[in-house]
N, C-alpha and C positions, 0 to 999 in steps of 0.2 A: 593316609593322607595319600590320593590320588595323583598320578604320574600326570603332570601338565595343570593342575591348582595354581591359580594364583589368588591372592589377598589383595583385594582393591582396596585400596584407603583414601576416599576424598575429604579435600580440605573444604566442608562444608560451608563456614564461615566466609573463608577468601571468595569461593566460588560464587554466592550470593553476592555479596558485595560488589564481586567484578559485574556480574548481572547484572546489577541494578545501573552501573552505571556505563554500561555498554552501548558504545557509541553505532550510530547507524540504526538501532532498534528504536523508534519510538515510545513514548510512557504508553502504557497498555491498563486497563481498565475494566473491572465489567461494569454491566449497566449499572449496579446501584452506587459506583465509586470506587470499589476496592481495589488498588494498585494492586499490578498482577505481572511486571515487566520481569521482575527479578525470579518471582517464583516458576513466570513459565518457561524463561531462560534457565535454571539449574532445575526447573524436572525434566526439560528436554536432554541437558547433560548425562541426568542418571539413567533416564530410559534408550538415552543410546549406547552409556555401558552396555545396561542391562540386555539391549537386541542385540550389540555386533558382541558382547565375550560374554554373555551368559556365564558370569559371575558367580562360581559355588562361597568364594570367603567378599566380603564387605561392609567396612566401615563407615559412617560418614560421622567425622570429627567436626564438633562447636566449641569455640571459644563460650567459657564461664562467664557467668556475670558475676562482677567486681572484679577486683584487684588479682592481679597475677603474682608468681615470683619475681618477675623479671623489673613491676615496680617495685620491691624491695630492693633489689639491686640499686636502682636508678637513683631510688633514695638515700641510699645506703654512701651512693660515690661524692653525692652532692653536699651532705652532712662533713663527708670527709675533704669536700672543695667546696668550703663558701665561698670563692668569689667563682667560681661557675654557676652557684642557683641564678643569677640575674639572668642568663642566656640558655640556661636550660628548666624548661616549664615540669618536667614529668612525663615518666615513661607512658609515651602514645596522647597526650596532655594539649599537642596542638593539634591531632586530630578532627578535623571539624564533627559537630555535634552529629550524631547519626539522625538523616530525614526520618521523621514518622513516618513517611510512605514506605521504609523501608524496613523500619520496627517493624511494621503490620505484618511485612511479609516470612518474618524469620517461623511463625508461628505454620503456617501455612508451609513452609516448606519442610518443617519438619513432620507435618502429617502427611506428606508426601511419601516421606523413608517410610513413615507407621505404613501407610497404605499398600507400600510395594515391598514390604517385609526388608527394609535395607535396616540393619542394626545402628543405632546412635550412640556416638561415644561423645563424653562429655567430663570431665574432671574440674571439682574448685581449684582455685589457684593454678593450673595447667592449663594452655593454651591450646587450641588445635594442634599446631606445630609440634610440638612435645609430644602430643598425643601419638601423632605418627611417627613423629622419627624414635618412640622406646619402642612400639610395634612395628614397625618396621625393622629395628636392628634386632629384635627377639626372632621375629620372623625367618631373617636372612641367614641366623644363626641355626635355625630350623629348615634347609635348605627349602625354605616355602619363598616363591617369587612373591616380590611386592612391587606393587603399581598402584603409586602416588596421583591421587587426580587434580590436577593444581596447573595456572601456570606462576604462581607468583616464586619468585627466583631465590627467597628467603629457605626454601625446600629443596634449590639444588641441591646444597650440600650434603643430601640425603643419600645421594644416586651412588651406587657402585656396590659390587658383592648382592646381587639379584634383584636390585631395587632400582625401580626406571620410575620415571615421569611419562603421565599420559595427558599434555596440553588439549585441554577441550575446547580451548578458546581459539585453537590454531591447526583447526582441521584433524584435530584428534594425535596431534605428533609426539610419539613414541621417543624418548629423551633417555639414550646412556650416555656413561659419563664419557664417549669420546662426543657424541653431538651437544652436551650441556657445553661442553670446551670450547667446541666451535661458535652456540651460539650465543654464551655469554663472556667468553673470551678468556676464562681461568678453569683449571681443574675442580671437581666437585669439590674436594677437601679445601681449597680456596676461597671457594665463594664466603664464607665468613668474614674472611681478612680482608678481602674488597671491599663488603659493608661496612668495616667496622671504618676504613679510610671514607669509602666517599657518606655512608649517614645513608640513612631514611626520612624522608620527612613525612613517609604516612607513618613510621610509630616512632616518630622522634627521636631515632636514632643518631645521635649528634653526629658523631663521625669526625675529621679532623678538615677544618676551616683551610678552604683555599687548596680541596684536593678533590677533583670533581669525577666520576664514573668513570672515564677515560686514565686519566692519570693513575684513578688507583688500579686499573688492570694493570697497565704499566709497569707498575710498581712493583705488584706483588709478582707478574712474570718473572719480573728480573731477579729479584732479592729471593723469591719462595714460598716466602709467609711474613707475617705481619712481625712476629719477634726478629726474625734476622733482617728485617728492615730497620725495627727499630733501635738494633745493637748495630747497626751500619749507615745510621742513618748521616755521616757525614760524606756518605759516596755519593746518595742520590741528587742528579746532578741539579735539577734547577733549586735555585736559593729559596725561593716561596716555600716549596715542600718540605726542603730540609729543615728550615725554619719551624713550618707548622708543626710537624711532626717530634722536632725536638723538642717544644713548646707544652704541647697536647697529646705526648705518650701516651698520658693515664686514662686519656679522656679514648684512645683508642682502641686501649683494652677493654675498659667498659663497653664500647661499640662493639668491641668482637663477641665479648659474654652475652650482651644482650642481640646481638644476631645467630647466636649460636642455638640449633635446637637443641633443648634436653633430651636425651633419651634415657634418662630413671625414674621417668613419671611411675607413681606408684600402678601401674595396670600391667597386664598379662595378657599375651596373644589366649583368647579363647576362642579354639573353633567350631565349638557349639555356636557357642554367644555370636561368633563371627558369620555364621551361615545364615545365607541369603534365604528367608522364608517363601513361603508360600503367599502373592498377591491377595489382598484384601480389596476384591474388587468391588463390592458395594461401598467401602469407604472412598476408593479411586474413583469411583462413579461421583459421588458425593461431593467430593470437593471437583472435580473438574466439571461438574454443571454448577456448584456454585461460581464458580470462577471464570467461567464460560469457556475452556478448552475445547473446542468441537473438536478438534482433529486428536487431541489425545483419547479424547472422549470416545470416539468412534474405533480407533486403534489398539486403546491399551485397557479401555473399562470394560471389555463387553462381555462375554463368557456363559454359558446355561446359568450359574447361580447366583448373578445379576441380572440376566434378562428376566427370566422367571418374576423375579418378584421387583425389581423396579422398572424395566423396562418390557414389554412382552414385545415377543417378535410381530412384524408383523402376519397379522391374519392371512392365511392362502388364501387366492382368488379364486373362484372355479371360472375357468374359462373354458369356451367351445372357439373352437377354428372353424369357419364357414367358409365353405368351398361351392357351395350352388347358390345361382342369383336369388331362389325362392328363400335359400335360410336368409339371406342380410334383407329381402323385404320384410321378411318376419320382425327382425328386427328392426328394422326403420320405423316400422308400423308402433313396436312398445317403446321405441326412443320417442315420438312423436306426441303419444300419453302420455309417458312422464314428463315431457315439457322441456329435457334438456340431456343432454348427451357431452360425455368427455373424451375426449380423442387424442390420438397420437400418432404421427405418420414414421415407420421407420424408413428408411435409405440405405443404398449402398451405391457406394462410389463406382463407375461404370456400366450401371445398370441399363439396360433399353430404353424399359421406363419411361426414361426423362428425354420428353419430346418437346417440351417449351422451357426459354429461359425461368430461371427463378434466383432468389439471392436468400445467402442463409449465413449466418458463421459458419458451417462445415463445407461450405460451396456448393449449395443443393442445384445449381445450375448446370456440375460435373453429373448430380447423380438423380436415381431413379427410385420412385415409391419402391419399396418392396414389401409392405404390408403395411394395413391400419388396425391398429387397437380401437374400442370403442366400449365405451361401460355408460350404462344406465341408471344402476341400481350397485350399493355399496354391495362390494365382495365378490360381484359379478362382471364379467368381460366378455367381448368375442374378440377375435381375429382373424381379419383377411390377407390370405396371403395374395401374394402380386405377380414376384417376380421372384420366386425362388428356384427360377432355372438354372441360374449359375450354380446351385449346388447341387444339383443333378433332384430335384425334389418334384415330386408329380403331382395331378390334383389338384390345378390353381385355377379360381376361375378368371375370364379374360378381363381385363382392364375395360373394354365397353360394357360387359355385364354390370360390372361391379358400380362406374360409373354412373350408369343410368339408374342403379337400384339406389346407389346413396345420394344422389345429386337432390330427389325432394327433400332429406332431411338435413342436408347441408345446405341448402339455398336456402331455407325458411327460418327466416329473420325469428318467429315465434318460438322456436325451440333452442333454448340456451345453451350456446358454446363454451365447455369448459377445457381447458389448457393447462401444459407446462411450457412458458414459452410460443404461443400460439400464432407469432408471429414464423417462426419456423415452421409449424405446420401449415398457416395460411399458405405461406411462400410454396411449398412442395406441392400442395393442391391447386391450387393456383397454377402453377406450373405444370399441371398434368391436364389443366381447362378445366377444372373445376368451379363453381362459383360456390363461395363462400360467408355465409349471413349469420347474425346473432351471436357477434362475439360478445360474451358476457365477462369472462374471470379469468385472469390469467395467475395461476399461484405464485409464478416468479415475481411479475412485478409486484402484486400484491406483497409478498414477504420483503420485495426493493421496501416499498412503501413503509412497512413496520419497521425494520431493519436498514436504512440506507449506506449503514456503514458495515453492513455483513460483510465477511470475506468472500462466502460462497452461496449462490442460489441455487446449488443441485437438490435436484429432486428429493433424493436418497437423505441429503442433510435437516430438510426440511421436515421430509416422516420422522425424522427422529426427534426433532425440534418441536415440533406443533403436537405430531399425535403420540408421543412418546413409543414409538417403535425401532426397536432393535434391529441392524441391518437391513439386508436387501428384500424391497417387497419379494414376496414369494406368491407362485400363482401353480394351481393342479388342476387337471382334467375334470371335465364332468364324469366322465364314465370311465372306470375303471379298465385298462388296455388302452386308452387312447394316448398315453402319455408315452413318449416313444425317442428314440436318441434322434431323430432326424433334423433340419437345419428349421424347418416350419415348429415343431414343438417347443425348440428352445428359444425361437423367435417367439411364438405367442406366447409362451409363460414370462419372458421376461418384457414385452411391451404390455401384456394385459395386466401383471402389477403394477407397473410404471403409471397404468393410465387409472387404474382403482386406486392407486395411494392418492394421487393427483384429485380425482370425483371426491375420496376422503378428507382429503385437506379440504377443499373448498370452504366447508361450513365454519369450520374452525377459523380459517384464515379470515373469512367472512366477518364473524362475531369478533374479530380483533379489531379487525379495522373499525367496526363500530364503535365499539369501546375508545378507540382512538379518536374518533371524530374524522377519518381517512377514507371511509365508506365513496363519499360524494367526490373526493380526489379520483379515486379510482374508476369509478363508473365514468366521471364525465371530463376529466382528461387524460388519463391515461390508456383507458380502453378503446377511446375512438380515436387514438393516437396509433393504433396497433396496425392498424390498415394503410395509415399515413405513411407510416415508415417500411411495413413491405413494400409495397408500390414501391415508392422513390431506389429501393434495393434492388427492386426487379428491374427499374427501368436505366437507371447507370448515368452515369454521364461520359459525354465522346472525350478521348482524348489524342491533342494532338502529338503523334510517335516522334514525325520528321521535326516538328522544332524542337520535341525536350533532348534531341541528339543533336541537334547544333548547340544549344542551350549547353548541355553536358560538356561539349567540348568549348563554347567559351568561359563557362567555370573551371577547367582544368587550366586553361591557359590563364585564369587569373588566379590561381594556387600557385602555379608556379613563379608567376609575378612577385606576389608577396611572400614567396618561399625567398626569392632572391634578393627581397628586400630585408628579409631578415636575416637573411646568412652577413649581409653588407652590414647588419650593427652588431650581428656575434663576431663578426671577423673572422668567419669558415663555416661553411656549411655543416649542417647537421639535420636529424630527422624531428624534423616539426611534428610527426604523428608519436614521437615515442617521449611517454614521459620521463625514463631513465635518462635521455640525453635532455629533454627539458632540462629537469631537477639541475643537471653537470654545469650548462648552460646560465639558468637564471643566478642560482644560489651558490654555486662556486664561481665560475668563471666572473661573473658580473657581481654579485658579493650582494645581491637584492635579500632582505630580511623573508623567508615564508612567512604566511599567514595562518597556514594551518598543516594538519599533516592527515592524509589518505585515515580511512577506518579500520581495514586490514591489515598493511603491514604496515601501519604507522609511520610512511615514507612523506616528504613533503608534498605537500597539496599541488600540482597544477591545475585544478579543476577550474573552470570559466569564471567564477565569482572567489576565484580567491587571483584569478591574473587581473580581474577586471578592478579589485584593489591596488594591484603594483604597479597597475598602467601609467599612476599619476606618476608616478618615480622615474619609469626609465621605456623606453619608447617599443622593446623588443615585447611583452607581453601583450601590448593593443596589436601589432602586430600578430600575433599567435590570433588571440580572438578572433582578427579579420580571419586566419586560415580557417580556423575551425567552423566558421559560419561559412563560406565559402562548399568547405569539405560534403559540410551537412546537407547543404541544399545539393549538393551534386549527388550523394549518398541514397539521400531519404526521397530524393521526388526526383528530380532531373533521369536519374539510371534506375529510380524503382520504379515509376508511373507503369512505364510501358511493359515490364514485368507482369503487371497485374490488367491487364489487358485482357478481357474477356474472348479467347480466338472466335467465339460462334457469335456475340455481340458486338465487338469492338470496341465494348465500353468499360470502364471500370466500375463495378458494382460496389460500393463499402459497404459496410457492415454500421448500420445506426443503434446504439445500445441504451435502452430506456433504464438499464439498471448500471452505468458505468458511471454516474456522477451523484456523491452524494446530496449535492445541491440539488438535485433535480432538474440539471442541465443533461443536454442528450450528447454523449461521447459515439465517437466512429471510429472504425478502423478497416485497416486494407483498402482504400489507405486512412489515415488519420487526416481528414479534413480541417478538424478546428487545429491543428499548428499551422496548416500553409502560410508562412511566414508572410506577413505585410507589413512592416516595422522598415525595412530597406529595400531601394530600389531593383537589387539584384530578387530578393526576395518576392517581391511583390509580380514580376516577373514570369515564376511560375505559373501565377494564376493565367496566364497568356495562353496555359496549354491544354485549359478548361473551355472546350467548346459546346455547342447547340448542335440538334439533329441540322443534318445539311439541307442549307437553305432559309432554317432557323434562326431566332434572335434569342441571344440569353438576356433575361428581365431580373437583375438584383435588386430586391425591395426589404431595407435596413432601417430598423427601428432607430431612430435620431435620439442618443442620450437617454434610454429607456429607464436604466437603474437610479439615474439623478432624480427623472417623473417619476420612481415607485418611490425613491427616498421622499422626494418632496409630499408624496399621497401619506404615507405612510406616518413623516413626524409631525404633517398639517403646520408645516412653516409657512406662515404668510408672505414674508418677503421672496421664499424660494417659487412659492404658489404665483405670486404676483409675476415673478420674472418670466416663467412658463405661458401664463393665460395672455401677457402682453405679446408676445412673441419676441422676446428681443432673446439674443444670444445668451445663454446662459451662464458663460464665462466670460463676457464681456459686463456683461451686470454684476455677476460676481465681483470682477475685480475692480468694478465701480464705487460699489460699497467699500470692497476693505479696504481700498487704498483715497476714501473719500474724493474721488474726483467724477466729475462729471462722464456719463456713459459714454459720450461721443470722445471724449478724450483721452480715455483706456488705450495705451500703449500697448502694445504686441508683446514685449515682454512681461505685463502685467495681465494681460489675456492669458498666458501660458503658464501664469506661475497660478493663475485663480484655477485654468483648466487641471492644472495638476493637483491641487488641494480638492478641489471637486471631486474627481476619481477619488483620490487617495482617501479619502474619508470613507469610502462605502468599503475600502478598504483596512481599513484601520491602520492609516497610514501617521507614524507618528515624526516629530521635531529631526530625528535625526535621519529618516529616508527621505522625507523634504528635503533635508539640505543636501543631501546628494542628487536628490533628482535636479534641484534648480541649479546646484551651485553655490551656496548661499552659507553665509554660517551657521551653527545651529542654533543660537541664540535670535537669528533673524528668523529662523524657520518655526520657532517657536512662537514667536509674538503675532508670527503669520496666522498659525493655526488659531492663538487666540481672538485674535482679531474677527476669525471667520467663524468661531463660535461665539463672539459679542454680537456679529447680526445675524447669524440664523441659531438663534437661541433653541427654538424647536428642534432644531437637529441636535441637540446636544443632550436637550431632555431626552429625546428618544430613543438615542443611542445609550446612556446612563440608563435608562427604564430598561431596556433589550435586556443590557448587561446583567443588570440588577436579577431579571425574570432569571435569567437563564442560569445565575448561581443560584438561586434558590429553586429549581425545578431541573437542574441540567440538562433544559432543551430550549428551543425555537421552533416559531411556526411562520410560514409564508405566510401572506392576505388567504390565500386559499387554503389555509391548513395542513400544508406539506410540514414535516416535521422531521428534528435531527436533532439527535441526542450528542451533548458534549459533557463526558462525564470528567474531562481535562479539568475543567471548572472549577474541580474541588481541589486541586493540585496545592501541595504547599511552596513547588516551586513556582514563583512568583512572574519567569518567563512564560513556561507551560501554560500558567493561569490567563494570562493577559493575550495569548497566542489564542488560546479557546475563545475568550470572550469575545475577539474581534473577528475570528470567523464566524460565533455565533449571529454576530451583528449583520456581517456580510451574508450569512443566511437568509435573512429575511427579505433582503434585496435581492441578491442575485439569483435567490429561490424565486423569487415573484415573478421576476423578469422571465424567466425556464417557463411558468407556468403559461404564463401569456403568450408565449411564442407557443407554446404548445398549444394551447386553445384556437389561436389562429392559424396555425397549420390545417388542424381539424376541421375548422370551421371552411378554410380556404377550399381543403380537399371538397369537404363536400359540396362546397357551389359550383366547381370547375364539374362535377358530376351532373349536378341537376341541367347546368346549362350546357350541358355537352361539350365544352371548349376543348378543343387539341392541346393547352397548355397543358405541362407537368412538373412536379416540383423533384428539384433534384440533391439539392444541399442544402443542409442547416448549418450552420456556422454562429453559434452565441446568439447573437439580435438579429442577424441575416437569411434572407430566405432566397434560392438561385433558383429558378425556372428557365422552361426553356419554352419557344411558341413561336407559332410560324408568324411572321411579320404582319401581316393582316390583323393579326387579332392582340397586338403588342397596346396600343391602344383602349381597348376592352379590358386587358387584364392589369394594365396600371389603376384602371379607374376597380378594377375588383379588389385589387391588393388593398388598395387606400382606404376603401369600405373596410374590409373586412379585419383589417388587423391593427387600422386607429379605431375601429368600433368593437373589438374584442371585447371590454370590458370598461366599465366607467369608471376612471379615475376622477378628484378631485383638479387635476391638470389632465390637458388634453395628449393623447399620444399621436406622434409625429413619425409619418414614414417617409423616407428618403426613395425614390425610386430613379434607378438607371438602367441603361440598357446596352449591348454592343454584343457584336461579332464573338466577344469571347470573353472570361471573366475577370480580366483585368479591364479590358474596357468596360464593362459593364460598371464596375465597382465605383 
């Protein structure tokens, strides 16, 4: 046994249970509905040990099927004490039935152990704790250090004499006896005595009535042990505890025996059997592929023995470095004959090739083109170096010569352009003065349509999943001796391989899109949108920096005012930004009952939603929420927006992301324009900072109630349709129908209630949420929803049919075929299943609305270009478009907007657009 060896004993059963119930981690399923959350977290624990500790000896202990010795001990006590039978249901008898989704994952967890060579430990009649306790004692007697991998407090009693705890659920905290005492409050050998007094509802260890965890620890610390405590029960200060212990001493002793971990199980430390063997990467790959653990598949399940059988390495690309204009022209002719070209632009921040503003996620406005790779045929590519001079690379063609040679190819719409994130390539090329036409296929956007909930759309991951190739794409020079160690050669290999992989992905993804009936969606909605978004990013929007500085000062004063009011309510100053001080004031000083706990530390929660629940009980939680709202406005917008202004353009250039929202909506970043607040007066003032070009006007076009109109179309509800066709206020009309009053006599409160339920139906609002929104009893909210569906029966039918279809197929689609899968509809957890079904209904409506505005944007962009208008699209937020235009073009732009947006697609109810203008976004809204 080598010095430094350690035996790792993993409490498999406990860790899997803990993983399944982990808070803050959503339910996970493979596309076929297989639950994977517990398996995923458990696998991460094992692989973390493997990576961080490289254990030589390790065993994973599992509870056996059927009863254990403790069941017998429990039953014997009840036989001897029949008076306790009613109160004591049996060892672990009150533990809730194991959910089917958890049971289904235990075999997968065992397979994971098998795949990575981790020995499995199991004994009939003995729990995993007892196996671990027995082996830990034997190993310590052999002077073999032991690390028990668990967070189960029951196992704390084993710590000492070379035995420690590794808590994987607490940042891999290593606990020796001192830390156990600090964390749990007693020495390791006293843990069973504490559990004997406090009991354990999970295992139905009865404990002593009236003695909780805090009291149990205090008593054990004071008297030293359970036996001493029982012997000196008359000295217990609290009468209730004294009486309880005197009455239930035998039950306390039974509880201690149930809590005490056995160290005499019939198992021996066999170092050979406990040696971690070589992983079976083929099995690991099968498991990770089946469960769709993509990051683990890439990181842990590779290797030559698997790659050669399961996933071959990416075939090398034969590439050429083109340094002369004649070579580039030759390639251009070949690509034009082929009718398509796959392209990729390499950039480097600070390169002098950057001459014109551009916009992309890596901020190409500050970067120049270093090189361009192109591929016209599979496994072949060329690389054109342009600006590697920063690295001392010689022999590069001039940008002018390259631009002249490539211009006919890039500008020819008949030559299909293929790329991965083509918006990025388009931005770089247009920023350098090139015209690009014929955008045909974007592999990133295509994979998004196929898997809108996918975690990553990186090219390497797509090549792995769709081409079956392991590792990063590779490339090699056409002629021997061309491959060198220089910067150009490295860039050429890298860029050529990725460009070729993109080109080979295209037909695979195209066929998948065709099979899923998504190809038309890509070609008619998503691909035309790329040019629109690129231009919006490149143009950017003006920001009034001086106004924001003044507004920041106003917000600072408002924060101070709210702080003083909060101090007055609390009776003393405190830090409103400190959760620790907030907990003390709210829960200790004021005595409010906490609503929840934090996920990581399990401290009482001061999250905004929990404070909202407390706001009706005391004035302080509302003040804290007000303070946070103002603080967020100041930090996220008033102070942050000026820092995002590009010094070269004087504008903020947000990135609009096509793959950011599974519903099909666009998202934006740097800044996140979708979250610019509008619900409060202070929040709306942020919009005052967004300006048009000097002397121009901002024009806002907002689809009116588009989601309700989509719902009316898709449900075919006649009452809904009539209201829209007649031009009535839909909320007033709804109120009149539900409350049974004439349209003209609907009150403001009735309209507000109808508006809440109209929009709430789209998002699956139930009676509980509606009662909170309207401040009415839940029963009244239930009656309101019932009346709503009685009047709009086809809406009810549409929702029910959509949910039924989602339950059957696990997916829903928009009017234009956009697809989203909902594996959670197969969950046995009612709340999770219902949430997924509501989201499935919402997807059909919100996703269709998103498709409509995308179509309108592309149509509008084309018409502005054809008519030579100066107007430019700047912002898209939900159902709203913001443009800037010279004032003399405002009337024509209004007419153009109304025509293109209202006629983008014919529904059985009219689309309506509200158009306003102003000198800033607030005025135009």
